[in-house]
C-alpha positions as CSV (number, residue, x, y, z in Angstrom):
1,M,113.8,46.9,2.6
2,Q,113.9,43.7,2.2
3,M,110.2,42.9,3.1
4,L,109.2,45.5,0.4
5,R,110.9,43.0,-2.2
6,I,107.9,40.8,-1.2
7,P,104.7,40.5,-3.0
8,V,102.7,42.9,-1.9
9,A,99.7,40.5,-0.6
10,L,102.1,37.8,0.9
11,A,103.6,40.9,2.7
12,A,100.0,42.2,3.4
13,A,99.3,38.6,4.9
14,L,101.8,38.0,7.2
15,T,101.6,41.6,8.7
16,A,97.8,40.6,9.6
17,A,99.2,37.8,11.2
18,T,101.6,39.9,13.1
19,T,99.0,42.3,14.0
20,L,96.9,39.6,15.5
21,L,99.5,37.9,17.4
22,L,101.9,40.5,18.9
23,P,99.4,42.4,21.4
24,A,99.4,38.9,23.4
25,A,102.9,38.4,22.9
26,S,103.8,41.5,24.4
27,Q,102.0,41.1,27.6
28,A,104.4,38.1,28.4
29,D,107.7,40.0,27.0
30,G,106.7,43.0,29.1
31,W,106.7,44.9,25.7
32,A,103.1,45.7,26.4
33,D,104.0,49.6,27.0
34,K,106.2,49.8,23.4
35,I,103.1,48.1,21.5
36,D,100.5,50.3,20.5
37,F,97.6,48.4,18.4
38,S,94.5,49.8,16.8
39,G,92.0,49.6,13.8
40,Y,88.2,49.4,13.1
41,L,85.8,46.9,11.6
42,Q,83.1,48.3,9.5
43,S,80.3,46.7,7.3
44,D,79.2,49.1,4.7
45,L,75.8,48.6,2.4
46,R,75.1,50.4,-0.3
47,Y,71.7,50.6,-2.9
48,V,71.9,52.6,-6.4
49,L,69.0,55.1,-6.9
50,D,68.9,55.8,-10.2
51,D,68.0,54.0,-13.4
52,W,69.1,56.7,-16.1
53,R,72.9,57.2,-15.1
54,G,75.3,54.1,-16.2
55,A,74.9,51.6,-18.5
56,T,71.6,51.3,-20.7
57,G,69.0,49.1,-18.7
58,E,71.3,48.6,-15.7
59,G,68.4,49.2,-13.4
60,R,68.7,49.7,-9.6
61,G,70.3,47.2,-7.3
62,F,72.5,46.3,-4.5
63,Q,76.3,48.6,-5.1
64,M,77.9,47.1,-2.3
65,N,78.3,44.7,0.6
66,R,81.5,45.3,1.8
67,N,83.5,44.6,5.0
68,D,86.9,45.8,5.9
69,L,89.0,45.2,9.1
70,S,91.5,47.6,9.4
71,M,94.4,47.1,11.9
72,R,97.5,49.4,12.9
73,L,100.6,48.2,15.0
74,K,103.0,50.6,16.3
75,A,105.7,49.2,17.7
76,T,109.0,51.6,19.9
77,P,111.6,48.7,20.6
78,D,113.7,52.1,21.2
79,P,113.2,55.6,22.1
80,R,114.6,56.7,18.9
81,V,113.0,54.0,16.4
82,Q,109.6,53.5,15.5
83,A,107.9,50.5,13.6
84,V,104.5,51.2,11.9
85,I,102.3,48.3,9.8
86,E,99.0,49.0,8.7
87,T,97.1,46.4,6.9
88,K,93.5,46.2,5.8
89,L,91.2,42.8,4.8
90,R,88.6,43.4,2.9
91,F,86.0,41.2,2.1
92,Y,83.5,42.4,-0.9
93,G,80.4,40.1,0.0
94,F,79.0,39.6,-4.2
95,N,80.1,36.2,-5.4
96,K,82.1,36.4,-8.9
97,T,80.7,32.8,-10.0
98,A,80.5,32.7,-13.8
99,Q,81.3,29.1,-14.7
100,L,80.1,25.8,-12.7
101,Q,83.7,25.1,-11.5
102,D,84.3,28.6,-9.9
103,L,81.7,27.2,-6.9
104,S,84.4,25.6,-5.8
105,L,86.8,28.6,-5.1
106,R,86.5,30.8,-2.4
107,S,87.8,33.6,-4.1
108,T,84.9,33.5,-6.5
109,V,82.1,32.7,-4.2
110,D,83.3,35.1,-1.2
111,P,86.3,37.3,-2.8
112,F,88.2,39.2,-0.8
113,D,91.6,41.2,-0.9
114,V,94.7,41.7,1.3
115,R,96.1,45.6,1.6
116,L,99.2,47.1,3.0
117,E,98.7,50.5,3.9
118,E,101.9,51.5,5.5
119,A,104.9,49.9,6.5
120,Y,107.6,51.8,7.3
121,V,110.4,52.3,10.3
122,A,111.1,55.7,11.7
123,V,114.8,56.7,13.2
124,Q,115.6,59.7,14.9
125,G,118.6,61.5,15.3
126,V,120.4,59.8,12.1
127,F,122.8,62.0,11.2
128,G,122.6,64.0,14.0
129,P,120.1,65.0,16.6
130,M,118.7,67.6,13.9
131,F,118.0,64.6,11.6
132,D,114.8,62.0,11.4
133,L,114.7,59.5,8.8
134,K,111.8,57.3,7.4
135,V,112.0,54.9,4.9
136,G,109.1,52.5,3.7
137,R,105.6,52.1,2.4
138,M,103.8,55.5,3.5
139,I,101.3,58.1,2.8
140,Q,102.2,61.6,2.8
141,S,99.6,64.4,3.1
142,W,100.9,68.1,2.5
143,G,98.9,71.1,2.7
144,T,96.5,73.0,5.1
145,A,92.9,73.2,3.5
146,D,90.6,70.5,3.9
147,M,90.8,67.5,1.3
148,F,91.5,69.8,-1.7
149,N,95.2,70.2,-1.5
150,P,96.8,71.3,-4.7
151,T,100.3,71.3,-2.9
152,D,99.9,67.4,-2.2
153,N,101.5,65.8,-4.8
154,L,103.5,62.5,-3.3
155,N,101.0,59.8,-3.1
156,A,98.2,59.6,-5.5
157,R,94.6,59.7,-5.1
158,D,92.2,56.5,-4.6
159,F,88.7,57.0,-6.2
160,S,88.0,53.4,-6.2
161,D,85.3,54.2,-3.8
162,P,83.4,57.5,-4.2
163,M,82.7,57.9,-0.3
164,E,86.6,57.5,1.0
165,Y,87.5,60.6,-1.3
166,T,90.5,61.4,1.0
167,A,92.1,57.8,0.6
168,K,95.6,57.5,-1.1
169,V,97.2,55.1,-3.0
170,P,100.4,54.2,-0.3
171,N,103.9,54.2,-2.2
172,E,107.3,53.1,-1.2
173,M,109.8,56.8,-0.3
174,I,112.5,58.0,1.9
175,E,111.8,60.9,3.6
176,L,114.6,63.1,5.7
177,D,113.2,65.4,7.9
178,M,115.5,68.3,9.2
179,Y,114.9,70.8,12.6
180,P,117.4,73.5,12.7
181,T,115.3,75.8,14.7
182,D,112.1,75.4,16.9
183,W,109.9,77.1,14.3
184,L,111.2,75.6,11.3
185,T,110.7,72.0,9.7
186,L,112.7,70.9,6.5
187,T,111.8,68.0,4.6
188,A,112.8,65.8,1.3
189,V,110.9,63.0,-0.1
190,W,112.4,60.6,-2.9
191,V,109.7,58.4,-4.4
192,P,111.8,56.0,-6.5
193,V,108.6,54.4,-8.7
194,F,105.4,56.4,-10.2
195,K,102.1,55.0,-8.9
196,P,98.8,56.3,-10.7
197,A,95.5,57.0,-9.0
198,M,93.0,54.8,-8.7
199,L,89.7,55.5,-10.4
200,P,86.1,54.3,-9.7
201,D,84.7,51.2,-11.7
202,S,82.6,53.9,-13.5
203,A,85.6,55.3,-15.2
204,P,85.4,53.5,-18.4
205,F,81.7,55.0,-19.6
206,A,84.0,57.9,-20.5
207,F,84.0,55.9,-23.4
208,A,81.1,54.8,-23.5
209,V,78.9,54.5,-26.5
210,D,75.2,56.0,-26.6
211,Y,72.3,54.3,-28.2
212,D,68.8,54.3,-28.5
213,R,66.0,52.4,-27.5
214,N,66.1,50.8,-30.9
215,G,70.0,50.0,-30.7
216,C,70.8,52.9,-32.9
217,F,73.9,54.9,-32.7
218,V,73.5,58.1,-30.8
219,A,76.8,59.8,-29.6
220,A,80.5,58.7,-29.2
221,P,82.6,60.0,-26.8
222,T,84.1,63.2,-27.4
223,P,88.0,63.4,-28.2
224,P,90.3,66.5,-27.3
225,L,90.2,67.8,-30.7
226,Q,89.0,71.5,-32.1
227,R,86.3,71.8,-33.4
228,D,86.7,72.2,-37.2
229,Q,88.6,68.5,-36.3
230,M,85.8,67.5,-34.1
231,G,83.4,68.3,-37.2
232,K,85.0,65.8,-40.1
233,L,84.6,63.3,-37.4
234,V,81.2,63.8,-36.6
235,G,80.6,64.3,-40.3
236,M,81.5,61.2,-41.2
237,F,79.2,59.3,-38.6
238,N,76.5,61.3,-39.7
239,A,76.7,60.2,-43.2
240,L,76.0,56.6,-41.8
241,D,73.1,54.8,-41.0
242,P,73.0,54.9,-37.5
243,C,71.1,51.5,-36.8
244,A,73.7,50.0,-39.6
245,L,76.7,51.0,-36.5
246,K,78.3,48.6,-34.4
247,F,80.9,49.8,-31.8
248,V,83.3,47.3,-30.7
249,N,83.7,47.9,-27.0
250,P,86.3,50.6,-26.9
251,Q,90.0,49.7,-25.1
252,V,91.6,52.2,-23.4
253,R,95.5,51.8,-22.9
254,T,97.8,53.2,-20.1
255,L,101.5,54.5,-21.2
256,N,102.8,53.7,-17.7
257,P,106.3,55.2,-17.1
258,S,109.5,52.9,-17.2
259,L,111.2,52.0,-14.2
260,S,114.2,54.4,-14.8
261,L,115.5,56.6,-12.2
262,R,114.5,59.8,-14.6
263,N,111.2,58.6,-13.8
264,S,111.5,58.8,-10.1
265,Q,109.8,61.7,-8.2
266,A,111.0,64.2,-5.9
267,A,109.7,66.8,-3.3
268,A,110.8,69.1,-0.7
269,R,109.1,71.6,1.6
270,A,109.6,74.2,4.4
271,K,107.6,74.3,7.2
272,F,107.2,77.3,9.6
273,R,105.3,79.5,11.8
274,I,105.3,83.0,12.1
275,G,103.4,84.0,15.5
276,D,100.2,82.5,14.9
277,V,99.9,81.5,11.2
278,D,101.5,78.2,10.1
279,L,103.4,78.4,6.8
280,S,105.0,76.2,3.9
281,L,106.7,76.4,0.8
282,S,106.9,73.6,-0.9
283,Y,108.5,71.9,-4.4
284,Y,107.4,68.9,-6.4
285,Y,109.0,67.1,-9.6
286,G,107.2,64.2,-11.0
287,R,104.0,63.4,-13.0
288,F,100.1,64.0,-12.8
289,S,98.8,60.6,-11.2
290,F,95.6,61.0,-13.5
291,P,95.3,59.9,-16.6
292,V,95.2,62.4,-20.1
293,A,94.2,61.9,-23.2
294,Y,97.5,61.0,-25.6
295,T,96.6,59.1,-28.9
296,A,93.5,57.3,-30.5
297,V,92.7,54.9,-33.2
298,A,88.8,54.7,-34.9
299,D,89.3,51.8,-37.3
300,V,86.3,50.9,-39.3
301,V,85.4,47.9,-41.3
302,G,82.4,48.3,-43.7
303,P,79.5,45.9,-44.5
304,G,80.3,42.8,-46.4
305,S,83.5,41.7,-44.6
306,A,84.5,38.3,-43.2
307,S,83.7,37.4,-40.0
308,K,87.0,38.1,-38.7
309,G,88.2,42.0,-38.6
310,L,91.4,41.1,-40.3
311,A,91.2,45.0,-41.3
312,F,91.1,46.1,-38.2
313,A,94.6,47.6,-37.7
314,T,94.2,47.4,-33.9
315,D,93.4,43.7,-33.4
316,E,91.2,41.0,-34.7
317,V,87.9,41.0,-33.4
318,E,84.6,39.4,-34.4
319,I,82.5,41.2,-36.3
320,D,79.0,41.7,-38.2
321,P,79.1,41.6,-41.8
322,K,75.8,43.6,-42.2
323,K,77.0,46.4,-40.5
324,T,79.8,49.1,-40.5
325,N,82.1,48.1,-37.3
326,V,84.1,50.6,-35.4
327,K,86.8,49.9,-33.4
328,Y,88.1,52.7,-31.0
329,V,91.4,52.1,-29.0
330,A,92.5,55.3,-27.2
331,E,95.8,55.5,-25.2
332,V,96.2,57.6,-22.1
333,T,99.5,59.0,-20.4
334,Y,100.9,60.4,-17.0
335,P,102.6,64.1,-18.1
336,R,105.4,64.8,-15.8
337,M,105.1,68.2,-14.0
338,Q,106.6,70.5,-11.4
339,V,104.2,71.7,-9.0
340,I,105.6,75.4,-6.9
341,G,103.3,75.2,-3.4
342,F,102.7,77.9,-0.9
343,D,100.1,77.2,2.2
344,M,98.8,78.9,5.4
345,A,96.7,78.0,8.2
346,Y,95.6,80.9,10.5
347,S,93.3,81.4,13.6
348,L,91.5,84.9,12.8
349,S,91.6,85.5,16.8
350,W,90.3,89.2,16.0
351,L,87.6,87.5,14.5
352,W,85.7,85.1,16.7
353,D,88.5,82.7,16.0
354,I,87.2,81.8,12.8
355,G,89.7,78.9,10.9
356,F,91.2,80.5,7.8
357,V,92.9,78.1,5.4
358,G,94.9,78.7,2.0
359,E,96.8,77.2,-0.8
360,V,98.2,78.0,-4.4
361,A,100.1,75.4,-6.3
362,L,102.3,76.8,-9.2
363,V,102.1,74.1,-11.9
364,L,104.5,73.7,-14.8
365,P,103.1,70.7,-16.9
366,E,104.4,69.0,-19.7
367,E,103.0,69.7,-23.2
368,V,100.7,66.7,-24.3
369,T,99.7,66.7,-27.4
370,F,96.7,64.4,-28.8
371,G,96.8,62.1,-31.9
372,M,94.2,60.6,-33.8
373,T,94.3,58.5,-37.1
374,G,91.3,56.7,-38.6
375,F,91.2,53.6,-41.1
376,M,88.8,52.4,-43.4
377,N,88.7,48.9,-44.7
378,G,92.7,48.7,-43.3
379,A,93.4,51.6,-45.2
380,R,94.6,54.9,-43.5
381,L,92.1,57.8,-43.8
382,D,93.9,61.4,-44.1
383,M,90.7,63.4,-43.2
384,L,90.4,61.5,-40.0
385,T,94.5,61.9,-39.3
386,M,94.5,65.0,-37.0
387,S,96.4,66.4,-33.8
388,T,96.2,68.9,-31.6
389,V,97.6,70.2,-28.0
390,N,95.8,68.6,-25.7
391,V,98.0,70.1,-22.6
392,P,99.8,73.5,-23.5
393,S,103.0,73.8,-21.2
394,T,101.7,77.1,-20.2
395,P,102.0,77.2,-16.6
396,F,98.7,77.3,-14.7
397,V,97.5,77.8,-11.1
398,K,95.6,75.2,-8.7
399,A,94.2,76.9,-5.1
400,T,92.0,76.6,-2.7
401,V,90.9,79.7,-0.1
402,G,88.4,78.0,2.7
403,L,86.9,79.5,5.9
404,D,85.6,77.6,8.9
405,Y,84.3,78.3,12.2
406,T,82.5,76.6,15.6
407,F,79.4,77.9,16.8
408,S,78.4,77.6,20.9
409,N,75.8,75.4,19.8
410,G,77.8,72.8,18.2
411,L,77.0,73.8,14.6
412,Y,80.2,73.3,12.3
413,L,80.5,75.0,9.0
414,N,82.8,75.2,6.5
415,G,83.3,76.8,3.0
416,M,85.9,76.7,0.5
417,Y,86.7,78.2,-2.8
418,V,88.5,75.2,-5.2
419,R,90.1,75.9,-8.0
420,G,90.9,72.9,-10.2
421,F,89.7,69.5,-9.3
422,F,91.6,66.8,-8.3
423,D,91.7,65.1,-11.8
424,E,92.2,68.8,-14.0
425,F,95.3,69.2,-15.9
426,N,94.5,72.3,-17.9
427,D,93.7,69.9,-21.3
428,M,91.2,71.1,-23.3
429,F,88.4,70.1,-20.3
430,G,90.0,73.4,-18.7
431,I,90.6,74.0,-15.0
432,H,86.6,74.9,-13.5
433,N,85.7,76.6,-10.2
434,Y,84.0,75.3,-7.6
435,F,82.2,76.0,-4.0
436,V,82.7,73.3,-1.6
437,A,80.5,73.6,1.8
438,A,80.0,71.2,4.6
439,A,77.8,72.0,7.6
440,E,77.6,70.0,10.9
441,M,75.4,70.0,14.0
442,K,75.7,67.8,16.9
443,F,73.4,66.4,19.5
444,L,73.0,64.7,22.6
445,D,76.4,65.4,24.1
446,A,78.0,64.6,20.6
447,E,76.1,61.1,19.9
448,L,74.0,62.4,17.3
449,V,75.5,64.0,14.3
450,I,73.6,65.7,11.1
451,R,76.1,66.1,8.3
452,L,75.2,68.0,5.2
453,A,78.0,68.1,2.3
454,G,78.4,68.9,-1.2
455,A,80.4,70.2,-4.2
456,L,79.4,72.7,-7.0
457,N,81.0,73.4,-10.3
458,C,80.8,77.0,-10.7
459,D,81.3,76.8,-14.5
460,D,78.5,74.1,-15.6
461,T,76.6,74.3,-12.3
462,S,76.8,70.4,-11.9
463,A,77.0,69.5,-8.4
464,N,77.5,66.9,-5.9
465,V,75.3,66.5,-2.4
466,Y,76.3,64.3,0.1
467,P,74.1,64.2,3.5
468,Q,74.8,61.8,6.5
469,I,73.5,61.0,9.9
470,T,75.5,59.4,12.2
471,W,74.4,57.8,15.8
472,V,77.2,56.5,18.4
473,V,75.0,53.8,20.1
474,A,78.0,53.2,22.5
475,P,81.4,54.0,23.1
476,A,83.6,53.4,20.1
477,V,80.3,52.1,18.1
478,E,78.6,54.3,15.3
479,L,75.8,53.4,12.7
480,A,75.9,56.0,9.8
481,A,73.1,56.4,7.2
482,G,73.0,58.9,3.9
483,V,73.0,59.3,0.0
484,M,75.4,60.5,-2.3
485,W,73.5,62.6,-5.2
486,F,75.1,63.7,-8.4
487,F,73.2,66.3,-10.5
488,G,74.2,67.4,-14.3
489,D,73.7,66.5,-17.5
490,T,74.8,62.8,-18.6
491,K,75.8,63.8,-22.3
492,P,77.9,67.3,-23.4
493,S,76.0,70.0,-24.0
494,D,78.2,70.2,-27.5
495,P,79.1,67.4,-28.9
496,L,82.0,69.5,-30.8
497,S,83.5,70.3,-27.5
498,Y,85.2,68.1,-25.5
499,A,85.2,70.6,-22.5
500,S,81.5,70.9,-22.5
501,K,81.1,67.3,-20.7
502,S,79.4,68.1,-17.5
503,K,82.0,67.5,-14.1
504,F,79.3,65.7,-11.7
505,G,76.5,65.1,-14.6
506,Q,78.7,62.7,-16.8
507,K,78.3,58.9,-16.4
508,A,82.0,58.1,-15.5
509,V,81.4,60.0,-12.2
510,G,79.1,57.1,-11.1
511,R,75.3,56.6,-9.7
512,D,73.4,58.0,-6.9
513,F,73.3,55.8,-4.1
514,A,72.2,55.5,-0.7
515,F,73.8,53.8,2.2
516,M,74.3,52.6,5.7
517,K,77.6,52.1,7.9
518,A,78.2,49.9,11.1
519,K,81.8,50.7,12.8
520,V,83.5,49.6,15.7
521,T,86.9,51.5,16.2
522,W,89.7,50.5,18.9
């Protein structure tokens, strides 16, 4: 545990060096059979295809020019002990220089970071032959479905890269496993410190203000309010000259839980097998890892004010004295929740061995009330001071049911019904229904693979389509190319309804892009 107190960047750098040096040293010390070294090197190039999603006038261009070196070291100094270290060295490929002096810094000309993905120790037979203990930085994966696992909540999701949609945020935790019988495994996990989900760099567009080609105000983001409350807000802005409105860049502040013991997370699972059916019952107590809207302040300063916005309740900002200036500051929170889960997996031997998976999670959420306050020239506006329940305390269900099958000719099909996307928490956007599918065809002894995957929101008909072709040019070396498309309206269909925004069409999702990858694995 002492190593976990070292700053992550330093610890990751040390583990990277250790990962590189230990395999060579192990040969001399006779440790070759106790060391397992694996990893990959990958280059990733992406180009934006659309010119309408994202910031106005942003245009097409290269979105990514990244190289990753991932290394995993597994050491077994004793038959009962295993230590695992996985680290990733990532070079972003774009220079970040903004001033002349930046050209003297490697970190801005060629930016990179070092990531410690996992670092834990596992010991068998700690309190007896039935008990195993794992301590350290880990990534847990609970559930049986493919990707959409409502019962899997110990690690937050990492959506910083839309193509790595299975990635998670590692966290420090303690896991105790018990094996009372051959068919039953009991697991208990404690996570001392909460970590939120990582979002894509397009996420701030959820709070972006729209203007027309003449720079006149068109629309602002819709907060989670009732229709009559939204009517007051829209009515105020409609009464103003849209070409005389200036919106200061919106700010969104995160209300992170304190580091107290009561904000730690805990989970338990019973995993067992009945005949050919794998089953699990689970319980999780913690927080929802995606941000939920909590408060907002709309601060307005009318024309004729001084060059500094001293009347702003939020902070001092530069304002345009010839226009009506608006500052919007929002706060998001991570509400508590309890999750009671059930999952199963079964191969239907009586029906061509079709694979069946199912997961159901009953979520008991903490109520979240959204409050908004308006100010005009420093004075509070009662007509814009309002609140509403954004997340009710009513329990709700998230679920996944899926089938998959591999045909004799190599065709693989997977289809799932999903209720509730990763980031949906029954706020005023609601819980939506999705159909997720993938088809994969292999040729030339699996050296050439064509894959088509996608997701459809059955409520608003927005969609994501993800075709890819992969060619294994040599053993352990593959080239891949494809496209990621998003379909749907960029603007809400009803400006008075928070729920009317498109799931895959809204700008916060990101832009369409084509990609090429080269990867070698060892």
